[in-house]
C-alpha positions in Angstrom: -44.3 -52.7 247.2 -42.8 -49.7 249.0 -39.6 -50.0 247.0 -41.6 -50.1 243.7 -43.3 -46.8 244.6 -40.1 -45.1 245.7 -38.1 -45.6 242.5 -40.4 -43.7 240.1 -40.6 -40.9 242.6 -36.9 -40.6 242.7 -36.6 -40.5 238.9 -39.4 -37.8 238.7 -37.6 -35.8 241.3 -34.3 -36.0 239.3 -36.1 -34.9 236.1 -37.7 -31.9 237.8 -34.4 -30.8 239.3 -32.6 -31.2 236.0 -35.2 -29.2 234.1 -35.1 -26.5 236.8 -31.3 -26.2 236.4 -31.3 -25.9 232.6 -30.3 -22.4 231.3 -32.7 -21.1 228.6 -32.8 -18.1 226.3 -35.5 -16.5 224.2 -35.0 -15.8 220.4 -34.6 -12.0 219.9 -35.4 -9.6 217.1 -32.3 -7.9 215.7 -30.5 -6.9 212.5 -28.3 -9.7 211.1 -25.6 -9.6 208.4 -24.0 -12.7 206.7 -20.5 -12.0 205.6 -17.5 -13.8 204.0 -14.1 -13.1 205.4 -11.3 -12.0 203.1 -7.7 -10.7 203.5 -5.4 -8.9 201.1 -3.8 -5.5 200.5 -4.5 -2.1 199.1 -2.9 -1.4 195.7 -2.7 1.5 193.3 -5.1 1.0 190.4 -3.3 -0.2 187.2 -0.2 -0.7 189.3 2.7 -2.2 187.6 6.5 -2.7 188.1 9.1 -1.7 185.6 12.1 -4.0 185.2 15.6 -3.4 183.9 16.1 -5.3 180.6 19.9 -5.1 180.6 22.6 -5.1 183.4 24.7 -2.0 184.1 25.1 1.0 186.3 22.6 3.9 186.7 24.0 7.0 185.1 20.8 9.1 185.1 17.7 9.1 187.4 15.2 11.4 185.7 12.1 11.3 188.0 11.3 11.0 191.7 8.5 9.5 193.9 5.2 11.3 193.4 6.0 12.6 189.9 3.3 12.1 187.2 4.7 10.3 184.1 3.5 9.7 180.6 3.7 6.5 178.6 7.2 6.2 177.1 8.8 8.8 179.4 12.4 8.1 180.3 12.9 7.1 184.0 16.4 5.8 184.2 19.5 5.7 181.9 21.8 2.7 182.3 25.5 2.9 181.2 25.3 2.2 177.5 28.7 3.0 175.9 29.0 -0.3 174.0 25.5 -0.4 172.5 25.7 3.2 171.6 28.9 2.6 169.6 27.2 -0.4 168.0 24.3 1.8 166.9 26.7 4.4 165.5 28.5 1.8 163.4 25.2 0.3 162.2 24.0 3.8 161.2 27.2 4.4 159.2 26.7 1.0 157.4 23.1 1.8 156.7 23.9 5.3 155.2 26.5 3.7 153.0 24.1 1.0 151.9 21.4 3.6 151.2 23.8 5.7 149.1 24.7 2.6 147.1 21.1 2.2 145.9 20.5 5.9 145.3 20.9 7.8 142.1 24.3 9.0 143.4 25.6 5.4 143.7 29.1 5.1 142.1 28.8 1.4 141.8 25.5 1.5 139.9 26.7 4.5 137.8 29.7 2.5 136.6 27.5 -0.5 135.9 24.9 1.6 134.0 27.7 3.1 131.9 29.1 -0.4 131.2 25.6 -1.5 130.2 25.1 1.5 127.9 28.5 0.9 126.3 27.6 -2.7 125.7 24.3 -1.7 124.1 26.1 0.8 121.8 28.7 -1.8 120.8 26.0 -4.4 120.2 24.0 -2.0 118.1 27.1 -1.2 116.0 28.2 -4.8 115.6 24.6 -5.8 114.8 24.4 -3.2 112.0 27.8 -4.2 110.6 26.9 -7.9 110.6 23.6 -7.5 108.9 25.1 -5.1 106.4 27.8 -7.5 105.4 25.3 -10.4 105.3 23.1 -8.5 102.9 26.1 -7.7 100.7 27.2 -11.4 100.8 23.7 -12.3 99.7 24.4 -10.0 96.7 27.7 -11.8 96.1 29.6 -8.8 97.4 32.4 -9.2 100.0 34.4 -12.1 101.4 33.2 -15.0 103.6 35.9 -14.4 106.2 34.8 -10.8 106.7 31.2 -11.9 107.2 32.3 -14.6 109.6 34.3 -12.2 111.7 31.4 -9.7 111.8 29.0 -12.6 112.9 31.4 -13.6 115.6 31.7 -10.0 116.9 27.9 -9.7 116.7 27.5 -12.7 119.0 30.2 -11.5 121.4 28.5 -8.1 121.6 25.2 -9.7 122.3 26.6 -11.8 125.1 28.4 -8.7 126.5 25.2 -6.8 126.5 23.3 -9.5 128.3 26.2 -9.9 130.8 26.2 -6.1 131.5 22.5 -6.1 132.1 22.6 -9.2 134.4 25.5 -7.7 136.3 23.7 -4.4 136.8 20.4 -5.9 138.0 22.1 -8.5 140.1 24.1 -5.8 141.8 20.9 -3.7 142.3 19.4 -6.8 144.0 22.4 -7.4 146.1 22.6 -3.7 147.2 18.9 -3.8 148.2 19.5 -6.9 150.3 22.5 -5.1 151.9 20.3 -2.1 152.6 17.6 -4.3 154.3 20.3 -6.1 156.3 21.7 -2.7 157.3 18.2 -1.5 158.4 17.8 -4.7 160.4 21.2 -4.1 162.1 20.2 -0.5 162.9 16.9 -1.7 164.4 18.6 -4.4 166.4 21.3 -2.0 167.7 18.6 0.6 168.6 16.6 -2.0 170.4 19.8 -3.1 172.3 20.4 0.6 173.2 16.7 1.0 174.3 17.2 -1.8 176.7 19.4 0.5 178.7 16.7 3.2 178.6 14.1 2.4 181.2 10.7 4.0 180.4 7.2 4.2 181.7 4.8 1.7 180.1 1.7 3.8 180.7 0.5 7.1 182.2 0.6 7.1 186.0 2.3 8.3 189.2 5.7 7.1 190.4 5.3 5.4 193.8 8.8 4.0 194.2 12.2 4.5 192.6 14.3 1.5 193.7 17.7 2.6 192.4 19.9 5.7 192.8 22.5 7.1 190.4 25.7 5.0 190.5 24.0 1.8 191.7 24.3 -1.4 189.8 21.3 -2.9 188.1 20.8 -6.6 187.1 18.8 -7.8 184.1 15.1 -8.4 185.0 15.5 -6.5 188.3 12.6 -4.4 189.5 13.5 -0.7 189.4 10.2 1.4 189.4 6.7 1.1 190.8 4.0 3.0 189.0 0.2 3.3 189.2 -2.7 5.7 189.1 -2.3 8.5 191.6 -5.9 8.7 193.0 -7.6 5.4 192.4 -7.1 2.4 194.7 -7.7 -1.3 194.1 -8.3 -3.7 197.0 -6.9 -7.1 196.1 -8.5 -9.7 198.3 -8.2 -13.5 198.8 -11.3 -15.5 199.5 -11.3 -19.2 200.6 -12.5 -21.6 198.0 -15.3 -22.8 200.3 -16.8 -19.3 200.2 -16.1 -18.1 196.7 -19.5 -19.2 195.3 -21.2 -16.7 197.6 -19.2 -13.7 196.3 -20.3 -11.7 193.3 -19.7 -8.2 191.8 -21.6 -5.3 193.5 -21.6 -6.7 197.0 -20.7 -4.4 199.9 -17.3 -4.8 201.6 -16.4 -3.6 205.0 -12.7 -3.4 205.7 -10.0 -2.1 207.9 -6.2 -1.7 207.2 -3.1 -2.1 209.3 -2.2 1.5 208.5 -5.4 3.0 209.9 -6.2 0.8 212.8 -9.9 0.2 213.6 -11.3 2.7 211.1 -13.9 0.9 208.9 -14.0 1.7 205.2 -16.7 0.9 202.7 -16.0 -0.7 199.4 -17.7 -2.9 196.8 -16.7 -6.0 194.8 -15.9 -5.3 191.2 -14.4 -8.5 189.9 -14.2 -12.2 190.9 -11.4 -14.2 189.3 -12.3 -17.7 188.1 -8.9 -19.4 188.7 -7.9 -20.7 192.2 -4.5 -20.1 193.6 -3.4 -23.6 194.3 -0.7 -22.5 196.8 -3.3 -21.3 199.4 -6.6 -22.6 198.0 -8.0 -19.1 197.6 -9.6 -17.1 194.8 -8.7 -13.5 194.0 -11.5 -10.8 194.4 -11.0 -7.2 193.5 -12.9 -4.3 195.3 -12.8 -0.5 195.1 -13.5 2.1 197.8 -17.0 3.7 197.6 -16.6 6.3 200.3 -15.0 9.7 200.0 -12.3 8.8 202.6 -10.6 6.1 200.6 -7.4 4.8 202.2 -4.5 6.5 200.5 -1.6 4.2 201.4 -0.7 1.3 199.2 0.5 -2.2 200.0 -1.0 -2.0 203.5 -2.6 -5.2 204.7 -6.4 -5.5 204.7 -9.0 -7.5 206.7 -12.4 -7.5 205.1 -15.9 -8.8 205.4 -17.9 -9.2 202.2 -21.6 -8.7 202.9 -23.5 -11.6 201.3 -26.9 -10.8 202.7 -28.5 -8.9 205.5 -31.9 -8.6 207.2 -33.5 -6.2 209.6 -35.4 -7.4 212.7 -34.7 -11.1 212.1 -35.5 -13.7 214.7 -32.1 -14.7 216.0 -30.5 -17.3 218.3 -26.9 -18.2 219.0 -25.4 -20.7 216.6 -24.1 -22.8 219.4 -27.7 -23.6 220.4 -28.4 -25.3 217.1 -28.1 -29.1 217.0 -26.8 -30.8 213.8 -27.8 -27.7 211.8 -31.5 -28.2 211.9 -32.9 -28.5 215.4 -32.8 -27.0 218.9 -33.8 -28.1 222.4 -36.6 -26.2 224.0 -38.2 -26.2 227.5 -41.9 -26.9 227.3 -44.1 -27.3 230.4 -41.2 -28.6 232.5 -39.9 -31.0 229.9 -37.1 -30.6 227.4 -37.7 -31.7 223.8 -36.0 -31.3 220.4 -37.7 -29.0 217.8 -36.9 -28.8 214.1 -36.0 -25.4 212.8 -35.4 -23.7 209.4 -32.3 -21.6 209.3 -31.9 -18.4 207.3 -29.0 -16.0 207.4 -26.2 -17.0 209.7 -22.9 -15.7 211.0 -20.2 -17.3 213.0 -22.1 -16.5 216.2 -25.8 -16.1 215.3 -28.4 -17.6 213.0 -31.8 -16.4 211.8 -34.7 -18.7 212.6 -37.3 -18.8 209.8 -39.5 -21.6 211.2 -39.9 -23.6 214.4 -39.5 -21.0 217.1 -41.1 -17.8 218.3 -39.9 -15.0 220.5 -41.6 -16.8 223.5 -39.8 -20.1 222.9 -37.4 -21.2 225.7 -34.4 -22.4 223.9 -31.9 -24.5 225.9 -28.5 -22.8 225.6 -25.7 -25.3 224.9 -22.2 -23.9 225.3 -20.8 -26.6 223.1 -23.6 -26.6 220.5 -24.4 -30.3 221.2 
């Protein structure tokens, strides 16, 4: 009987000691902000790279870093002796073809004269034939004379048709030659333009990648251009978080170039296609403060503000069990209490229901 009384007493003592050694905390009121992490880099707005279309050697470098350029402005000239000669030859051929269809064309002048002579001859032979035919009908003249006149009449008619066909066929051929010459000039000019590297839109030159005398390969990057004042923040967001991000949300960020300085920005565009290589989505943001970071291509770490609340009831995330309950100390006992979670960060969570500021929450280092 003594042993039977002693065991419950020992268990009770152990429970009291255990409860007394448990570390508890109280929920606190504080501002809480839920964010999504993103990384990326700062770029010039409307930034683009100009590529060389043809290989060669730089013979002229016409702008420098920091220069403002306009669309179509010449930036580099690549060695172009061969295409320039090809364009000259094409222009000569074109001018000759254009002259051949003009009113000064010697070819067409000769053919027009031949056609006119054939018309005159046909008219004369026609008159002669019908005159002799009328006389023959009146029993005047000889049959052989009439037959010769008829033969000459048909020959003249054929010569007239032949002269006309030759003229109009030549006109058609010369027009085709002119169009071919025009095409050759356009092709040669395009080939030559491939050696002239130009700006594709208005902007500021950020980087000239080649110097005079350097070799250039086809499709090699040679110039970086973008808007001079506007900056675009190109961010990558994990696919698990992208559904929380939308245009207009605040972004807090810092860059490698400026250390711990915090910049304000906002989301302006969320791209719908995932980058399969790293399982992220692209999100664009722009600076909203007056002190926008001026350097480009510097790395960025950012937090996109999803939601925030002032004076929320907050406890550490590690104290939450299975996402929906916590352990509390109540009258010397420890029990599990269901809670409703609101905003949460990596470290803290808002409690909407289940606890008060006076609740004694058992702190669990491991969150179990």
